[in-house]
C-alpha positions as CSV (number, residue, x, y, z in Angstrom):
1,M,-19.0,-27.1,28.4
2,E,-17.0,-24.4,26.7
3,F,-14.1,-22.5,28.3
4,P,-13.3,-19.0,27.3
5,D,-10.1,-18.4,25.3
6,V,-7.6,-17.3,27.9
7,E,-4.9,-16.3,25.4
8,S,-7.1,-13.8,23.5
9,E,-8.3,-12.2,26.7
10,S,-4.9,-11.8,28.2
11,S,-3.4,-10.3,25.1
12,S,-6.1,-7.6,24.9
13,Q,-5.7,-6.6,28.5
14,K,-2.9,-4.2,29.6
15,K,-0.8,-5.3,32.6
16,M,-0.3,-2.8,35.3
17,G,3.3,-2.2,36.4
18,R,5.5,0.2,38.2
19,V,6.5,3.3,36.3
20,K,10.3,3.6,36.1
21,I,11.6,6.9,37.6
22,E,14.6,8.8,36.4
23,I,17.5,8.6,38.8
24,N,18.5,12.2,39.2
25,R,19.3,14.4,42.2
26,I,16.1,15.8,43.8
27,E,16.5,19.6,43.6
28,N,13.9,20.5,46.2
29,T,15.6,20.2,49.6
30,T,12.5,19.2,51.6
31,N,11.5,16.6,49.1
32,R,15.1,15.3,49.0
33,Q,15.2,14.9,52.8
34,V,11.8,13.2,52.9
35,T,12.8,10.8,50.2
36,F,16.1,10.1,51.9
37,R,14.3,9.3,55.2
38,K,11.8,7.0,53.5
39,R,14.4,5.1,51.5
40,R,16.8,4.9,54.5
41,N,14.0,3.3,56.6
42,G,13.2,0.9,53.8
43,L,16.9,0.0,53.5
44,L,17.2,-0.6,57.2
45,K,14.1,-2.8,57.1
46,K,15.6,-4.9,54.2
47,A,18.9,-5.2,56.1
48,Y,17.0,-6.5,59.2
49,E,15.0,-8.9,57.1
50,L,18.1,-10.3,55.4
51,S,19.8,-10.9,58.7
52,V,16.8,-12.7,60.1
53,L,15.7,-14.7,57.1
54,C,19.2,-15.8,56.0
55,D,20.9,-15.8,59.4
56,A,23.5,-13.5,57.9
57,E,25.7,-11.0,59.6
58,V,24.7,-7.6,58.2
59,A,26.2,-4.2,58.7
60,L,24.9,-1.0,57.0
61,V,26.4,2.5,57.1
62,V,24.5,5.4,55.7
63,F,25.5,9.1,55.8
64,S,22.9,11.7,55.1
65,G,23.6,14.8,52.9
66,R,24.4,16.7,56.1
67,G,26.9,14.0,57.2
68,R,24.8,12.4,59.9
69,L,25.5,8.7,60.5
70,C,22.9,6.0,60.4
71,E,24.1,2.5,61.1
72,Y,22.7,-1.0,61.6
73,A,24.5,-4.1,62.7
74,N,22.8,-7.3,63.8
75,R,25.4,-9.4,65.6
76,F,28.8,-8.0,66.1
77,P,29.9,-4.9,67.9
78,F,29.9,-2.0,65.5
79,N,31.7,1.2,66.3
80,P,29.1,4.0,66.5
81,F,31.9,6.7,66.5
82,L,32.6,6.4,62.8
83,S,32.8,9.5,60.6
84,S,32.8,9.8,56.9
85,A,36.5,10.7,56.9
86,N,37.4,7.6,58.9
87,L,35.4,5.4,56.6
88,L,37.0,7.0,53.6
89,I,40.4,6.2,55.0
90,F,39.2,2.6,55.9
91,F,37.8,1.9,52.4
92,S,40.6,3.5,50.4
93,S,43.4,1.7,52.2
């Protein structure tokens, strides 16, 4: 019984992969807001998964382009009355 040559077949086939995108500011406001919302939701999902799978304490703070706060914390009390100015003072000191 003969087996096909796997190496010759795989070298002639092209592999599908993700296309890398350029990381630049999205100029169209609507597209930028939609992209922000989708990526923020993905980031929140990853933070939740990390906290559950690894039993880790996770806190995430995201400010939109309009300055709106989006935060996630899994275990400890997190102050929802944060502002970008307060965080800037907190992280710079």
